[in-house]
MDAnalysis code that builds the backbone (N, CA, C; Angstrom):
import MDAnalysis as mda
import numpy as np

u = mda.Universe.empty(426, n_residues=142, atom_resindex=np.repeat(np.arange(142), 3), trajectory=True)
u.add_TopologyAttr("name", ["N", "CA", "C"] * 142)
u.add_TopologyAttr("resid", np.arange(1, 143))
u.add_TopologyAttr("resname", ["MET", "ARG", "LYS", "LYS", "LEU", "GLY", "PHE", "LEU", "ILE", "ALA", "ALA", "SER", "LEU", "LEU", "LEU", "ILE", "PRO", "SER", "ALA", "LEU", "ALA", "THR", "ASP", "PHE", "VAL", "THR", "LYS", "SER", "ASN", "LEU", "THR", "GLY", "PHE", "GLN", "LEU", "PRO", "LYS", "GLY", "ALA", "LEU", "GLU", "LEU", "THR", "ASP", "ASP", "ASP", "PHE", "SER", "GLU", "GLU", "MET", "VAL", "GLU", "VAL", "LEU", "ASP", "ALA", "THR", "ALA", "ALA", "GLU", "LEU", "ASN", "GLY", "LYS", "CYS", "GLN", "TYR", "HIS", "GLU", "LEU", "LEU", "PHE", "TRP", "GLU", "GLY", "LYS", "PRO", "ALA", "ALA", "ILE", "ALA", "LYS", "ASP", "LEU", "ASN", "ALA", "LYS", "ILE", "PRO", "LYS", "ASP", "PHE", "LYS", "TYR", "LYS", "SER", "LEU", "ASP", "VAL", "GLY", "GLU", "THR", "SER", "ASP", "GLY", "GLY", "VAL", "TYR", "GLU", "GLN", "PHE", "VAL", "LEU", "THR", "THR", "PRO", "LYS", "MET", "TRP", "VAL", "ALA", "GLY", "THR", "TRP", "PHE", "GLN", "GLY", "GLU", "ALA", "ASP", "VAL", "VAL", "LEU", "ALA", "TRP", "CYS", "THR", "VAL", "VAL", "LYS", "LYS"])
u.atoms.positions = np.array([
    [100.323, 116.220, 105.941],
    [100.913, 115.188, 105.412],
    [100.983, 114.871, 104.109],
    [100.184, 115.550, 103.591],
    [99.728, 115.868, 102.053],
    [101.275, 116.393, 101.423],
    [101.337, 117.911, 101.864],
    [102.532, 118.583, 101.537],
    [103.930, 117.759, 101.843],
    [104.031, 116.920, 102.756],
    [105.152, 116.483, 102.795],
    [105.345, 115.189, 102.294],
    [104.358, 114.576, 101.939],
    [104.398, 113.299, 101.216],
    [104.548, 113.608, 99.502],
    [104.073, 114.714, 99.134],
    [104.392, 115.197, 97.824],
    [105.698, 115.838, 97.829],
    [106.378, 116.354, 98.682],
    [107.727, 116.478, 98.491],
    [108.621, 115.446, 98.659],
    [108.282, 114.259, 99.223],
    [109.205, 113.134, 99.516],
    [108.985, 112.238, 98.166],
    [107.747, 112.301, 97.476],
    [107.672, 111.995, 96.479],
    [108.348, 112.498, 95.131],
    [107.985, 113.756, 95.204],
    [108.980, 114.444, 93.940],
    [110.462, 114.398, 94.222],
    [110.934, 114.179, 95.620],
    [112.394, 114.055, 95.656],
    [112.787, 112.877, 95.119],
    [112.085, 111.754, 95.472],
    [112.434, 110.488, 95.189],
    [111.893, 110.269, 93.848],
    [111.058, 110.863, 92.892],
    [111.199, 110.620, 91.513],
    [112.301, 111.218, 91.011],
    [112.869, 112.097, 91.513],
    [114.162, 112.785, 90.712],
    [114.964, 111.892, 90.594],
    [115.089, 110.905, 91.488],
    [116.516, 109.875, 91.108],
    [115.917, 108.744, 90.055],
    [114.723, 108.471, 89.859],
    [114.157, 107.365, 88.800],
    [114.732, 107.426, 87.287],
    [115.280, 108.604, 86.882],
    [115.694, 108.643, 85.466],
    [117.389, 108.002, 85.660],
    [118.137, 108.402, 86.358],
    [119.242, 107.440, 86.720],
    [118.937, 106.205, 87.360],
    [118.142, 105.668, 87.131],
    [118.253, 104.543, 88.094],
    [118.598, 103.048, 87.433],
    [119.315, 102.382, 88.337],
    [119.909, 101.442, 87.905],
    [118.998, 99.948, 87.886],
    [118.733, 99.197, 86.853],
    [117.747, 98.415, 86.672],
    [118.416, 97.123, 86.562],
    [117.834, 96.162, 87.155],
    [118.317, 94.796, 87.417],
    [117.769, 93.983, 86.335],
    [116.322, 94.210, 85.633],
    [115.819, 93.489, 84.712],
    [114.558, 93.654, 84.289],
    [114.128, 93.674, 82.838],
    [113.119, 93.307, 82.590],
    [112.106, 92.199, 83.310],
    [111.012, 92.331, 83.873],
    [110.409, 91.075, 84.639],
    [108.861, 91.013, 84.177],
    [108.427, 89.788, 84.023],
    [107.176, 89.488, 83.863],
    [106.175, 89.214, 84.748],
    [106.659, 88.621, 85.872],
    [106.076, 88.469, 87.298],
    [106.991, 89.506, 88.418],
    [105.786, 89.889, 89.410],
    [106.486, 90.315, 90.475],
    [107.058, 89.324, 91.485],
    [108.261, 89.635, 91.937],
    [109.232, 88.717, 92.685],
    [108.193, 88.903, 94.377],
    [107.606, 89.832, 94.636],
    [107.114, 90.432, 95.644],
    [105.619, 89.661, 95.830],
    [104.938, 89.871, 94.782],
    [103.146, 89.313, 95.197],
    [103.130, 88.239, 94.655],
    [103.980, 87.992, 93.173],
    [103.660, 86.630, 92.403],
    [102.688, 87.228, 91.177],
    [102.292, 88.442, 91.323],
    [101.009, 89.007, 90.325],
    [101.902, 88.985, 88.826],
    [101.072, 88.464, 87.869],
    [101.833, 88.886, 86.193],
    [101.806, 90.348, 85.943],
    [102.874, 90.901, 85.592],
    [102.888, 92.349, 85.292],
    [102.633, 92.919, 83.843],
    [102.473, 93.853, 83.640],
    [102.125, 94.297, 82.465],
    [103.847, 94.522, 81.651],
    [103.419, 94.381, 80.327],
    [104.700, 94.186, 79.599],
    [105.600, 95.361, 79.805],
    [107.094, 95.351, 79.748],
    [107.886, 96.137, 79.920],
    [108.359, 96.738, 81.439],
    [107.833, 95.985, 82.380],
    [108.025, 96.418, 83.722],
    [109.564, 96.283, 84.061],
    [110.256, 97.142, 84.724],
    [111.343, 97.072, 85.105],
    [111.773, 97.039, 86.330],
    [112.391, 96.166, 87.052],
    [112.525, 96.252, 88.463],
    [113.829, 96.823, 88.539],
    [113.590, 97.720, 89.376],
    [114.686, 98.506, 90.207],
    [115.568, 97.867, 91.243],
    [116.858, 98.354, 91.150],
    [117.815, 97.805, 92.606],
    [117.254, 98.415, 93.753],
    [117.691, 97.749, 94.926],
    [117.549, 98.319, 96.148],
    [118.171, 99.573, 96.200],
    [119.504, 99.800, 95.450],
    [119.988, 101.261, 95.891],
    [119.199, 102.611, 94.836],
    [118.031, 102.146, 94.164],
    [116.790, 103.071, 93.624],
    [115.894, 103.344, 94.562],
    [115.899, 102.896, 95.915],
    [114.739, 103.009, 96.762],
    [115.336, 103.784, 97.764],
    [115.180, 104.937, 97.785],
    [115.557, 106.086, 98.360],
    [114.894, 106.039, 99.786],
    [115.611, 106.765, 100.828],
    [114.967, 106.686, 102.275],
    [113.432, 107.247, 101.772],
    [113.394, 108.491, 101.138],
    [112.083, 108.791, 101.261],
    [111.237, 108.173, 100.761],
    [111.731, 106.985, 99.856],
    [110.445, 106.016, 99.110],
    [110.235, 105.053, 100.296],
    [111.145, 104.566, 100.811],
    [110.773, 103.730, 102.095],
    [109.949, 104.484, 103.117],
    [110.307, 105.814, 103.518],
    [109.298, 106.483, 104.239],
    [107.774, 106.287, 103.821],
    [107.580, 106.603, 102.539],
    [106.266, 106.776, 102.238],
    [105.729, 105.141, 102.200],
    [106.220, 104.415, 101.902],
    [105.714, 103.026, 101.996],
    [105.674, 102.730, 103.294],
    [106.327, 103.244, 104.548],
    [106.299, 102.560, 105.725],
    [104.793, 103.251, 106.418],
    [104.632, 104.861, 105.694],
    [103.441, 105.398, 106.271],
    [102.490, 104.695, 105.559],
    [102.202, 103.953, 104.459],
    [101.162, 103.150, 103.918],
    [101.039, 101.854, 104.605],
    [102.128, 101.430, 105.291],
    [101.990, 100.133, 105.875],
    [101.270, 100.290, 107.359],
    [101.515, 101.715, 107.990],
    [101.308, 102.112, 109.048],
    [99.638, 102.215, 109.057],
    [99.292, 102.673, 108.113],
    [97.670, 102.395, 107.763],
    [96.943, 101.334, 108.370],
    [97.761, 99.987, 108.075],
    [97.234, 98.912, 108.486],
    [97.909, 98.434, 109.947],
    [98.222, 99.322, 110.509],
    [99.086, 98.855, 111.577],
    [99.914, 97.599, 111.765],
    [100.778, 98.157, 110.657],
    [101.889, 97.195, 110.444],
    [103.237, 97.885, 109.921],
    [104.164, 97.229, 109.068],
    [105.089, 97.490, 108.980],
    [105.949, 96.749, 107.503],
    [106.795, 97.585, 106.752],
    [106.821, 96.663, 105.427],
    [107.976, 95.490, 105.650],
    [107.963, 94.634, 105.250],
    [108.820, 93.676, 105.323],
    [109.719, 93.452, 104.293],
    [109.297, 93.215, 102.950],
    [110.061, 93.051, 101.552],
    [109.406, 94.257, 100.842],
    [110.029, 94.632, 99.947],
    [109.761, 95.606, 98.969],
    [110.406, 95.448, 97.907],
    [109.466, 96.201, 96.733],
    [109.840, 96.041, 95.249],
    [109.434, 97.190, 94.710],
    [110.108, 97.437, 93.750],
    [110.505, 99.053, 93.146],
    [110.123, 98.657, 91.370],
    [109.254, 98.910, 90.650],
    [108.979, 98.781, 89.291],
    [108.805, 99.959, 88.606],
    [109.189, 99.892, 87.322],
    [109.233, 100.853, 86.320],
    [108.248, 100.770, 84.953],
    [107.810, 101.542, 84.626],
    [107.271, 101.204, 83.233],
    [107.321, 102.512, 82.436],
    [107.705, 102.471, 80.900],
    [107.813, 103.586, 80.103],
    [106.266, 103.382, 79.182],
    [105.578, 104.294, 79.254],
    [104.229, 104.121, 78.396],
    [102.997, 104.691, 78.750],
    [101.944, 104.209, 77.994],
    [100.932, 105.166, 78.406],
    [100.558, 104.525, 79.762],
    [100.249, 105.635, 81.026],
    [99.952, 105.413, 82.475],
    [98.552, 104.380, 82.638],
    [97.623, 105.096, 81.617],
    [95.989, 104.391, 81.744],
    [96.308, 103.246, 81.222],
    [97.145, 102.790, 80.387],
    [96.970, 101.489, 79.791],
    [97.818, 100.385, 80.820],
    [98.921, 100.968, 81.131],
    [99.508, 100.364, 82.345],
    [98.695, 99.890, 83.460],
    [97.814, 100.863, 84.035],
    [97.258, 100.796, 85.128],
    [96.016, 99.523, 85.085],
    [95.103, 99.807, 83.695],
    [94.513, 98.757, 83.456],
    [94.608, 97.368, 83.148],
    [95.819, 97.191, 82.478],
    [96.557, 95.872, 82.644],
    [97.052, 95.426, 83.873],
    [97.733, 96.137, 84.618],
    [97.968, 95.268, 86.163],
    [96.694, 95.283, 86.729],
    [95.670, 95.889, 87.080],
    [94.475, 95.881, 87.626],
    [93.629, 94.671, 86.808],
    [93.846, 94.358, 86.101],
    [93.226, 93.068, 85.405],
    [94.235, 91.817, 85.425],
    [95.038, 91.885, 86.267],
    [96.114, 90.980, 86.443],
    [96.167, 90.664, 87.703],
    [95.412, 91.315, 88.865],
    [95.649, 91.213, 90.336],
    [94.394, 90.432, 90.631],
    [94.860, 89.195, 91.102],
    [94.015, 88.221, 91.647],
    [92.478, 88.754, 92.234],
    [91.546, 88.105, 92.063],
    [90.252, 88.640, 92.477],
    [89.760, 88.477, 93.967],
    [90.770, 87.667, 94.470],
    [90.731, 87.542, 95.888],
    [91.391, 88.997, 96.823],
    [91.991, 89.585, 96.143],
    [92.627, 91.012, 96.893],
    [91.663, 91.978, 96.862],
    [91.667, 92.394, 98.177],
    [90.644, 93.781, 98.570],
    [91.604, 94.745, 97.865],
    [90.847, 95.878, 97.250],
    [91.793, 96.997, 96.717],
    [91.055, 98.062, 97.891],
    [91.961, 99.131, 98.443],
    [91.290, 100.024, 99.220],
    [92.460, 101.236, 98.855],
    [92.050, 102.518, 98.364],
    [92.619, 103.869, 98.008],
    [92.717, 104.239, 99.269],
    [94.156, 104.935, 99.897],
    [94.003, 105.631, 101.065],
    [94.382, 107.160, 100.721],
    [95.227, 107.352, 99.669],
    [95.154, 108.708, 99.229],
    [95.621, 108.973, 98.101],
    [95.038, 110.229, 97.316],
    [95.534, 110.363, 96.025],
    [95.935, 111.734, 96.031],
    [96.862, 112.194, 95.112],
    [97.300, 113.622, 94.921],
    [98.168, 114.123, 93.904],
    [98.742, 114.778, 93.661],
    [99.605, 115.460, 92.893],
    [101.196, 115.956, 93.423],
    [102.149, 115.061, 92.413],
    [103.357, 115.648, 92.651],
    [103.766, 117.122, 92.515],
    [105.030, 117.436, 92.809],
    [105.291, 118.982, 92.601],
    [105.593, 118.958, 90.842],
    [105.877, 118.042, 90.419],
    [106.293, 117.930, 88.987],
    [105.029, 117.706, 88.170],
    [103.798, 117.610, 88.642],
    [102.822, 117.713, 87.583],
    [102.308, 116.126, 87.568],
    [103.036, 115.243, 88.379],
    [102.232, 114.049, 88.227],
    [101.493, 113.844, 89.269],
    [100.890, 112.746, 89.071],
    [99.913, 112.317, 90.376],
    [100.411, 110.840, 91.127],
    [99.991, 110.513, 92.133],
    [100.138, 109.650, 93.011],
    [98.924, 109.002, 93.689],
    [99.088, 107.498, 94.182],
    [98.055, 106.999, 94.965],
    [98.369, 105.962, 96.114],
    [98.490, 106.385, 97.102],
    [98.770, 105.242, 98.163],
    [97.623, 104.285, 98.232],
    [97.768, 102.979, 98.224],
    [96.641, 101.875, 98.386],
    [97.018, 100.735, 99.197],
    [96.230, 99.902, 99.521],
    [96.685, 98.592, 100.155],
    [95.648, 97.611, 99.344],
    [96.191, 96.410, 99.151],
    [95.716, 95.153, 98.445],
    [95.975, 94.156, 99.912],
    [94.846, 93.492, 100.000],
    [94.700, 92.685, 101.046],
    [94.075, 91.551, 100.593],
    [94.371, 90.223, 101.167],
    [94.032, 89.116, 101.374],
    [94.035, 88.530, 102.687],
    [93.341, 87.509, 103.461],
    [93.662, 87.238, 104.838],
    [94.812, 86.579, 104.954],
    [95.229, 86.495, 104.305],
    [97.123, 85.741, 104.242],
    [98.069, 86.958, 103.981],
    [97.682, 87.808, 103.160],
    [98.794, 88.770, 102.375],
    [98.405, 90.106, 102.454],
    [99.091, 91.091, 103.043],
    [98.923, 92.519, 102.803],
    [99.852, 93.074, 102.078],
    [99.359, 94.186, 101.078],
    [100.390, 94.671, 100.479],
    [100.250, 96.153, 100.457],
    [101.153, 96.830, 100.858],
    [100.927, 98.584, 100.631],
    [101.663, 99.025, 99.513],
    [101.192, 100.006, 99.005],
    [102.017, 100.325, 97.772],
    [101.536, 101.726, 97.324],
    [102.439, 102.350, 96.632],
    [102.185, 103.844, 96.024],
    [102.690, 104.104, 94.585],
    [101.639, 104.405, 93.818],
    [101.732, 104.370, 92.283],
    [101.874, 105.651, 91.919],
    [103.027, 106.207, 91.253],
    [103.482, 107.167, 90.836],
    [103.228, 107.319, 89.165],
    [102.354, 108.298, 88.675],
    [102.149, 108.257, 87.405],
    [102.476, 109.599, 86.983],
    [103.626, 109.584, 85.685],
    [103.726, 111.071, 85.242],
    [103.138, 110.843, 83.709],
    [103.487, 111.788, 82.770],
    [102.889, 111.842, 81.508],
    [103.140, 110.400, 80.582],
    [104.332, 109.875, 80.492],
    [104.666, 108.778, 79.681],
    [105.381, 107.483, 80.503],
    [104.950, 107.739, 81.908],
    [105.710, 106.769, 82.611],
    [105.126, 106.244, 83.966],
    [105.356, 105.329, 84.381],
    [104.830, 104.720, 85.925],
    [105.779, 104.218, 86.831],
    [105.774, 104.813, 87.789],
    [106.758, 103.823, 89.042],
    [105.884, 103.248, 90.166],
    [105.854, 101.903, 90.302],
    [105.066, 101.377, 91.468],
    [106.183, 100.721, 92.480],
    [105.861, 101.236, 93.395],
    [106.332, 101.038, 94.781],
    [105.667, 100.200, 95.785],
    [105.863, 99.160, 96.185],
    [105.281, 98.146, 96.934],
    [105.836, 97.194, 98.199],
    [105.378, 96.871, 99.265],
    [105.674, 96.113, 100.184],
    [104.817, 95.198, 100.686],
    [105.338, 94.072, 101.352],
    [104.479, 93.141, 101.912],
    [104.624, 93.822, 103.589],
    [103.379, 93.510, 104.095],
    [103.176, 94.122, 105.447],
    [102.975, 93.169, 106.271],
    [103.786, 93.356, 107.625],
    [103.590, 92.162, 108.889],
    [103.127, 93.204, 109.730],
    [102.466, 92.643, 110.910],
    [101.590, 93.185, 111.892],
    [103.201, 93.750, 112.877],
    [103.025, 94.862, 113.391],
    [104.027, 95.341, 114.487],
    [104.007, 94.708, 115.593],
])
């Protein structure tokens, strides 16, 4: 699964530099979380089939499937962006890391879930040298 995931992620990320953005956002339309400065929401056209497969695989870890999804992009220092986002996630969400690895282009990824009794979010965080892509979805039971 890791090798396939790495390939899918690398293929998906090749599309990001030419992505069509809807707008800069300060709040996630999916989760309602405040976002770190500079978040660019990408369009559904930027959500490659491979990226959807990655999220579906993550949602399957919760015995569910993705209902709604969101794709966000930041330019900047990944560690600072991660720290800022983590500080803005409400404390009632439980975080669980499912998988961490490297992409074929030298970046890293992490698959994770955030859960409360009322909401489940499956996500994948892609980190390059100077940018971040966050793909996540709300999960519903199959």
